[in-house]
A tleap script that builds the chain and sets N, CA, C and O, in Angstrom:
source leaprc.protein.ff14SB
mol = sequence {
  NMET ALA ARG ASP ASP SER LEU SER LEU ARG
  ARG ALA THR ILE GLY ASP SER GLU PRO LEU
  ALA ARG GLY VAL ILE GLU GLY VAL GLU ASP
  TYR PRO SER PHE ALA PRO PRO GLY TRP THR
  PRO PRO ARG PHE GLU ALA GLU LEU ASN HIE
  LEU ARG ALA ALA LEU ALA ASP PRO ASP VAL
  CYS CYS LEU GLY PHE CYS GLU LEU HIE ASP
  PRO LEU LEU PRO HIE ALA SER VAL CALA
}
set mol.1.N position { 89.080 -104.373 -16.391 }
set mol.1.CA position { 88.892 -103.840 -15.161 }
set mol.1.C position { 87.745 -102.761 -15.270 }
set mol.1.O position { 87.798 -101.884 -16.132 }
set mol.2.N position { 86.776 -102.850 -14.430 }
set mol.2.CA position { 85.668 -101.838 -14.459 }
set mol.2.C position { 86.043 -100.607 -13.801 }
set mol.2.O position { 86.843 -100.632 -12.865 }
set mol.3.N position { 85.507 -99.488 -14.234 }
set mol.3.CA position { 85.755 -98.238 -13.604 }
set mol.3.C position { 84.577 -97.901 -12.674 }
set mol.3.O position { 83.414 -98.110 -13.020 }
set mol.4.N position { 84.891 -97.405 -11.556 }
set mol.4.CA position { 83.746 -97.032 -10.521 }
set mol.4.C position { 83.897 -95.534 -10.295 }
set mol.4.O position { 84.803 -95.097 -9.586 }
set mol.5.N position { 83.005 -94.745 -10.899 }
set mol.5.CA position { 83.068 -93.333 -10.727 }
set mol.5.C position { 82.406 -92.845 -9.407 }
set mol.5.O position { 82.419 -91.652 -9.103 }
set mol.6.N position { 81.854 -93.757 -8.667 }
set mol.6.CA position { 81.174 -93.368 -7.420 }
set mol.6.C position { 82.259 -93.099 -6.278 }
set mol.6.O position { 81.919 -92.566 -5.221 }
set mol.7.N position { 83.509 -93.467 -6.516 }
set mol.7.CA position { 84.638 -93.204 -5.522 }
set mol.7.C position { 85.625 -92.266 -6.097 }
set mol.7.O position { 85.904 -92.264 -7.296 }
set mol.8.N position { 86.158 -91.457 -5.212 }
set mol.8.CA position { 87.194 -90.558 -5.671 }
set mol.8.C position { 88.224 -90.368 -4.482 }
set mol.8.O position { 87.915 -90.617 -3.317 }
set mol.9.N position { 89.353 -89.952 -4.829 }
set mol.9.CA position { 90.419 -89.680 -3.900 }
set mol.9.C position { 90.543 -88.153 -3.842 }
set mol.9.O position { 90.558 -87.480 -4.872 }
set mol.10.N position { 90.633 -87.612 -2.592 }
set mol.10.CA position { 90.772 -86.198 -2.505 }
set mol.10.C position { 91.654 -85.866 -1.285 }
set mol.10.O position { 91.808 -86.677 -0.372 }
set mol.11.N position { 92.220 -84.661 -1.300 }
set mol.11.CA position { 92.921 -84.166 -0.108 }
set mol.11.C position { 91.967 -83.760 0.978 }
set mol.11.O position { 90.960 -83.102 0.713 }
set mol.12.N position { 92.271 -84.144 2.202 }
set mol.12.CA position { 91.403 -83.806 3.294 }
set mol.12.C position { 91.628 -82.325 3.680 }
set mol.12.O position { 92.719 -81.785 3.495 }
set mol.13.N position { 90.585 -81.691 4.213 }
set mol.13.CA position { 90.632 -80.279 4.652 }
set mol.13.C position { 90.383 -80.167 6.136 }
set mol.13.O position { 90.111 -81.181 6.778 }
set mol.14.N position { 90.459 -79.056 6.677 }
set mol.14.CA position { 90.172 -78.870 8.057 }
set mol.14.C position { 88.676 -79.282 8.328 }
set mol.14.O position { 88.333 -79.786 9.398 }
set mol.15.N position { 87.879 -79.056 7.374 }
set mol.15.CA position { 86.468 -79.502 7.544 }
set mol.15.C position { 86.266 -81.023 7.690 }
set mol.15.O position { 85.191 -81.485 8.074 }
set mol.16.N position { 87.323 -81.784 7.375 }
set mol.16.CA position { 87.277 -83.253 7.609 }
set mol.16.C position { 87.777 -83.649 8.969 }
set mol.16.O position { 87.823 -84.842 9.269 }
set mol.17.N position { 88.148 -82.724 9.795 }
set mol.17.CA position { 88.816 -83.067 11.119 }
set mol.17.C position { 87.977 -83.943 11.971 }
set mol.17.O position { 88.484 -84.926 12.511 }
set mol.18.N position { 86.649 -83.629 12.135 }
set mol.18.CA position { 85.810 -84.410 12.986 }
set mol.18.C position { 85.648 -85.850 12.499 }
set mol.18.O position { 85.889 -86.766 13.285 }
set mol.19.N position { 85.280 -86.086 11.327 }
set mol.19.CA position { 85.146 -87.502 10.830 }
set mol.19.C position { 86.448 -88.247 10.923 }
set mol.19.O position { 86.451 -89.446 11.200 }
set mol.20.N position { 87.600 -87.548 10.691 }
set mol.20.CA position { 88.917 -88.218 10.738 }
set mol.20.C position { 89.202 -88.562 12.180 }
set mol.20.O position { 89.664 -89.665 12.472 }
set mol.21.N position { 88.926 -87.604 13.125 }
set mol.21.CA position { 89.179 -87.905 14.493 }
set mol.21.C position { 88.305 -89.028 15.031 }
set mol.21.O position { 88.763 -89.851 15.823 }
set mol.22.N position { 87.048 -89.061 14.602 }
set mol.22.CA position { 86.179 -90.211 15.020 }
set mol.22.C position { 86.794 -91.481 14.467 }
set mol.22.O position { 86.826 -92.474 15.193 }
set mol.23.N position { 87.273 -91.525 13.270 }
set mol.23.CA position { 87.907 -92.676 12.746 }
set mol.23.C position { 89.152 -93.155 13.446 }
set mol.23.O position { 89.388 -94.358 13.549 }
set mol.24.N position { 89.951 -92.227 13.928 }
set mol.24.CA position { 91.111 -92.609 14.785 }
set mol.24.C position { 90.674 -93.289 16.098 }
set mol.24.O position { 91.193 -94.313 16.541 }
set mol.25.N position { 89.658 -92.604 16.676 }
set mol.25.CA position { 89.163 -93.117 17.985 }
set mol.25.C position { 88.595 -94.503 17.831 }
set mol.25.O position { 88.886 -95.405 18.617 }
set mol.26.N position { 87.769 -94.663 16.792 }
set mol.26.CA position { 87.191 -95.988 16.584 }
set mol.26.C position { 88.261 -96.924 16.172 }
set mol.26.O position { 88.146 -98.105 16.499 }
set mol.27.N position { 89.324 -96.520 15.469 }
set mol.27.CA position { 90.330 -97.446 14.990 }
set mol.27.C position { 91.227 -98.026 16.069 }
set mol.27.O position { 91.834 -99.077 15.862 }
set mol.28.N position { 91.321 -97.371 17.204 }
set mol.28.CA position { 92.130 -97.826 18.229 }
set mol.28.C position { 91.338 -98.420 19.463 }
set mol.28.O position { 91.906 -98.689 20.522 }
set mol.29.N position { 90.007 -98.601 19.254 }
set mol.29.CA position { 89.256 -99.178 20.341 }
set mol.29.C position { 89.689 -100.483 20.876 }
set mol.29.O position { 89.481 -100.770 22.055 }
set mol.30.N position { 90.282 -101.283 20.062 }
set mol.30.CA position { 90.700 -102.641 20.501 }
set mol.30.C position { 92.184 -102.646 20.890 }
set mol.30.O position { 92.693 -103.695 21.284 }
set mol.31.N position { 92.888 -101.530 20.795 }
set mol.31.CA position { 94.303 -101.570 21.083 }
set mol.31.C position { 94.558 -101.892 22.563 }
set mol.31.O position { 95.626 -102.449 22.818 }
set mol.32.N position { 93.745 -101.622 23.538 }
set mol.32.CA position { 94.129 -102.042 24.893 }
set mol.32.C position { 94.304 -103.540 25.087 }
set mol.32.O position { 94.931 -103.969 26.057 }
set mol.33.N position { 93.749 -104.357 24.161 }
set mol.33.CA position { 93.875 -105.811 24.250 }
set mol.33.C position { 95.303 -106.219 23.988 }
set mol.33.O position { 95.706 -107.286 24.451 }
set mol.34.N position { 96.103 -105.438 23.270 }
set mol.34.CA position { 97.474 -105.798 22.957 }
set mol.34.C position { 98.502 -104.704 23.241 }
set mol.34.O position { 99.701 -104.942 23.096 }
set mol.35.N position { 98.089 -103.592 23.616 }
set mol.35.CA position { 98.992 -102.442 23.832 }
set mol.35.C position { 99.799 -102.666 25.106 }
set mol.35.O position { 99.386 -103.417 25.990 }
set mol.36.N position { 100.977 -101.994 25.193 }
set mol.36.CA position { 101.724 -102.137 26.398 }
set mol.36.C position { 101.062 -101.621 27.646 }
set mol.36.O position { 100.195 -100.752 27.548 }
set mol.37.N position { 101.412 -102.093 28.783 }
set mol.37.CA position { 100.753 -101.580 29.984 }
set mol.37.C position { 100.900 -100.054 30.136 }
set mol.37.O position { 101.973 -99.497 29.905 }
set mol.38.N position { 99.858 -99.430 30.508 }
set mol.38.CA position { 99.876 -97.890 30.655 }
set mol.38.C position { 99.505 -97.159 29.429 }
set mol.38.O position { 99.366 -95.936 29.466 }
set mol.39.N position { 99.332 -97.860 28.307 }
set mol.39.CA position { 98.967 -97.148 27.009 }
set mol.39.C position { 97.509 -96.744 27.216 }
set mol.39.O position { 96.679 -97.483 27.746 }
set mol.40.N position { 97.262 -95.521 26.760 }
set mol.40.CA position { 95.851 -95.027 26.804 }
set mol.40.C position { 95.571 -94.448 25.449 }
set mol.40.O position { 96.451 -93.854 24.825 }
set mol.41.N position { 94.308 -94.620 24.970 }
set mol.41.CA position { 93.930 -94.109 23.663 }
set mol.41.C position { 93.810 -92.541 23.683 }
set mol.41.O position { 93.577 -91.937 24.730 }
set mol.42.N position { 93.969 -91.959 22.563 }
set mol.42.CA position { 93.770 -90.498 22.492 }
set mol.42.C position { 92.378 -90.071 22.839 }
set mol.42.O position { 91.417 -90.775 22.528 }
set mol.43.N position { 92.247 -88.946 23.469 }
set mol.43.CA position { 90.882 -88.412 23.679 }
set mol.43.C position { 90.470 -87.764 22.413 }
set mol.43.O position { 91.307 -87.265 21.661 }
set mol.44.N position { 89.145 -87.760 22.147 }
set mol.44.CA position { 88.592 -87.216 20.938 }
set mol.44.C position { 89.009 -85.755 20.758 }
set mol.44.O position { 89.435 -85.370 19.669 }
set mol.45.N position { 88.894 -84.952 21.790 }
set mol.45.CA position { 89.199 -83.527 21.666 }
set mol.45.C position { 90.721 -83.301 21.300 }
set mol.45.O position { 91.076 -82.448 20.487 }
set mol.46.N position { 91.563 -84.113 21.952 }
set mol.46.CA position { 92.999 -84.001 21.616 }
set mol.46.C position { 93.242 -84.401 20.160 }
set mol.46.O position { 93.969 -83.710 19.446 }
set mol.47.N position { 92.635 -85.523 19.706 }
set mol.47.CA position { 92.821 -85.898 18.366 }
set mol.47.C position { 92.259 -84.885 17.378 }
set mol.47.O position { 92.873 -84.620 16.344 }
set mol.48.N position { 91.130 -84.335 17.678 }
set mol.48.CA position { 90.487 -83.297 16.842 }
set mol.48.C position { 91.472 -82.058 16.674 }
set mol.48.O position { 91.714 -81.535 15.586 }
set mol.49.N position { 91.988 -81.672 17.852 }
set mol.49.CA position { 92.904 -80.512 17.785 }
set mol.49.C position { 94.171 -80.776 17.032 }
set mol.49.O position { 94.697 -79.913 16.331 }
set mol.50.N position { 94.665 -82.017 17.193 }
set mol.50.CA position { 95.882 -82.394 16.441 }
set mol.50.C position { 95.552 -82.404 14.947 }
set mol.50.O position { 96.341 -81.875 14.164 }
set mol.51.N position { 94.492 -82.946 14.537 }
set mol.51.CA position { 94.086 -82.987 13.101 }
set mol.51.C position { 93.861 -81.559 12.572 }
set mol.51.O position { 94.341 -81.227 11.488 }
set mol.52.N position { 93.174 -80.754 13.286 }
set mol.52.CA position { 92.974 -79.383 12.806 }
set mol.52.C position { 94.348 -78.732 12.596 }
set mol.52.O position { 94.558 -78.104 11.558 }
set mol.53.N position { 95.236 -78.849 13.484 }
set mol.53.CA position { 96.531 -78.206 13.320 }
set mol.53.C position { 97.322 -78.864 12.120 }
set mol.53.O position { 97.948 -78.164 11.325 }
set mol.54.N position { 97.266 -80.201 12.029 }
set mol.54.CA position { 97.973 -80.880 10.972 }
set mol.54.C position { 97.421 -80.544 9.571 }
set mol.54.O position { 98.185 -80.354 8.624 }
set mol.55.N position { 96.123 -80.476 9.462 }
set mol.55.CA position { 95.552 -80.203 8.224 }
set mol.55.C position { 95.659 -78.794 7.727 }
set mol.55.O position { 95.510 -78.507 6.539 }
set mol.56.N position { 95.930 -77.897 8.696 }
set mol.56.CA position { 96.232 -76.470 8.425 }
set mol.56.C position { 97.653 -76.249 7.837 }
set mol.56.O position { 97.952 -75.250 7.183 }
set mol.57.N position { 98.506 -77.269 8.125 }
set mol.57.CA position { 99.908 -77.224 7.694 }
set mol.57.C position { 100.031 -77.576 6.206 }
set mol.57.O position { 99.604 -78.668 5.831 }
set mol.58.N position { 100.599 -76.704 5.316 }
set mol.58.CA position { 100.618 -76.939 3.941 }
set mol.58.C position { 101.633 -78.146 3.577 }
set mol.58.O position { 101.584 -78.706 2.482 }
set mol.59.N position { 102.501 -78.477 4.527 }
set mol.59.CA position { 103.400 -79.614 4.347 }
set mol.59.C position { 102.838 -80.941 4.655 }
set mol.59.O position { 103.503 -81.962 4.479 }
set mol.60.N position { 101.574 -80.960 5.132 }
set mol.60.CA position { 100.913 -82.228 5.476 }
set mol.60.C position { 99.911 -82.595 4.412 }
set mol.60.O position { 99.112 -81.756 3.995 }
set mol.61.N position { 99.937 -83.780 3.984 }
set mol.61.CA position { 98.958 -84.263 2.983 }
set mol.61.C position { 98.169 -85.431 3.528 }
set mol.61.O position { 98.748 -86.469 3.849 }
set mol.62.N position { 96.923 -85.294 3.635 }
set mol.62.CA position { 96.061 -86.349 4.152 }
set mol.62.C position { 95.085 -86.672 3.000 }
set mol.62.O position { 94.339 -85.800 2.555 }
set mol.63.N position { 95.097 -87.915 2.528 }
set mol.63.CA position { 94.200 -88.350 1.454 }
set mol.63.C position { 93.171 -89.290 1.951 }
set mol.63.O position { 93.398 -90.136 2.815 }
set mol.64.N position { 92.038 -89.108 1.373 }
set mol.64.CA position { 90.889 -90.030 1.710 }
set mol.64.C position { 90.054 -90.376 0.517 }
set mol.64.O position { 89.955 -89.604 -0.436 }
set mol.65.N position { 89.468 -91.510 0.567 }
set mol.65.CA position { 88.507 -91.881 -0.434 }
set mol.65.C position { 87.136 -91.378 -0.082 }
set mol.65.O position { 86.720 -91.380 1.076 }
set mol.66.N position { 86.444 -90.947 -1.114 }
set mol.66.CA position { 85.160 -90.355 -0.856 }
set mol.66.C position { 84.117 -91.069 -1.779 }
set mol.66.O position { 84.416 -91.378 -2.933 }
set mol.67.N position { 83.014 -91.297 -1.298 }
set mol.67.CA position { 81.870 -91.717 -2.083 }
set mol.67.C position { 81.134 -90.527 -2.494 }
set mol.67.O position { 81.068 -89.553 -1.745 }
set mol.68.N position { 80.552 -90.550 -3.691 }
set mol.68.CA position { 79.834 -89.430 -4.270 }
set mol.68.C position { 78.861 -88.855 -3.215 }
set mol.68.O position { 77.972 -89.590 -2.783 }
set mol.69.N position { 78.972 -87.656 -2.800 }
set mol.69.CA position { 78.047 -86.956 -1.891 }
set mol.69.C position { 78.130 -87.476 -0.496 }
set mol.69.O position { 77.199 -87.268 0.282 }
set mol.70.N position { 79.240 -88.170 -0.119 }
set mol.70.CA position { 79.394 -88.760 1.200 }
set mol.70.C position { 80.683 -88.255 1.843 }
set mol.70.O position { 81.599 -87.873 1.114 }
set mol.71.N position { 80.798 -88.234 3.147 }
set mol.71.CA position { 82.072 -87.715 3.729 }
set mol.71.C position { 83.166 -88.554 3.453 }
set mol.71.O position { 82.999 -89.624 2.867 }
set mol.72.N position { 84.390 -88.120 3.863 }
set mol.72.CA position { 85.640 -88.748 3.701 }
set mol.72.C position { 85.617 -90.155 4.397 }
set mol.72.O position { 85.098 -90.325 5.501 }
set mol.73.N position { 86.199 -91.118 3.693 }
set mol.73.CA position { 86.266 -92.519 4.199 }
set mol.73.C position { 87.705 -92.700 4.794 }
set mol.73.O position { 88.409 -91.702 4.951 }
set mol.74.N position { 88.157 -93.942 5.127 }
set mol.74.CA position { 89.467 -94.121 5.597 }
set mol.74.C position { 90.544 -93.436 4.855 }
set mol.74.O position { 90.424 -93.254 3.644 }
set mol.75.N position { 91.604 -93.039 5.512 }
set mol.75.CA position { 92.616 -92.121 4.970 }
set mol.75.C position { 94.040 -92.560 5.191 }
set mol.75.O position { 94.333 -93.528 5.893 }
set mol.76.N position { 94.918 -91.794 4.553 }
set mol.76.CA position { 96.357 -91.964 4.778 }
set mol.76.C position { 96.964 -90.605 4.854 }
set mol.76.O position { 96.712 -89.741 4.014 }
set mol.77.N position { 97.789 -90.415 5.894 }
set mol.77.CA position { 98.364 -89.042 6.049 }
set mol.77.C position { 99.893 -89.168 5.844 }
set mol.77.O position { 100.504 -90.166 6.229 }
set mol.78.N position { 100.482 -88.140 5.234 }
set mol.78.CA position { 101.927 -88.039 5.108 }
set mol.78.C position { 102.323 -86.599 5.510 }
set mol.78.O position { 101.715 -85.614 5.092 }
set mol.79.N position { 103.353 -86.541 6.326 }
set mol.79.CA position { 103.819 -85.196 6.755 }
set mol.79.C position { 105.153 -84.993 6.122 }
set mol.79.O position { 105.774 -83.947 6.312 }
savepdb mol mol.pdb
quit
């Protein structure tokens, strides 16, 4: 198995809130096609505020893959 040093895994910080919030908003764009009636996607500002609060909590761990010199890529969060 080849090793790829261009990718790494790191803990997200409050500075990652905006790209993570954009990822959530983009990730649920097609939900209305199968979501229950009345479901609405989160607003960007609400998701951004939620992520800022969550990432400030020492009991929350959000991990993301990073490419060398690039922002955080898709993530997983555990509270």
